[in-house]
C-alpha positions, 0 to 999 in steps of 0.5 A: 534501502531507498524505499525506506529512506523515501519513508521516512522523508514523506513521514517526517514531512507529513509529520511537519504538518499540524493538520497530519494524519495517518492511517494504517491497516493489513487484511489477510484472506485464505482459501482452497488450493494453498491461497493466501493473500496479504495486503498492507497499507499507509496512508498520510496526509494533510489538510488536502494532500496525501500518499497511500504507499500499498503492498500487494501479496498472494500465494497459490499452489494452482499459480505454482504448477501452472506456470512453474514459479514459486505460486508467489506474485508481488504487487508495490503501489503508491496512490496520491490524490488533492482534494478540495472542496469543488474538486478532486484530483488523485 
């Protein structure tokens, strides 16, 4: 619930700026031995600052047998950056 509330607050903050922008995407991949991967992202920014929260999930029958888990690995990440004409940090 905290993640959703934080996302809504960031979305509201960036939408107040006239130069705000949004971009998002999703991708999926599959392969042998039950391999399946999903990636979701959303980029929110204004003029020179941006945040990019991402979610990635991979599942494979091979990893299920090797480590005793259900074979699903999930990753949550957030990237941020500040870009100017002469330099960028991120």
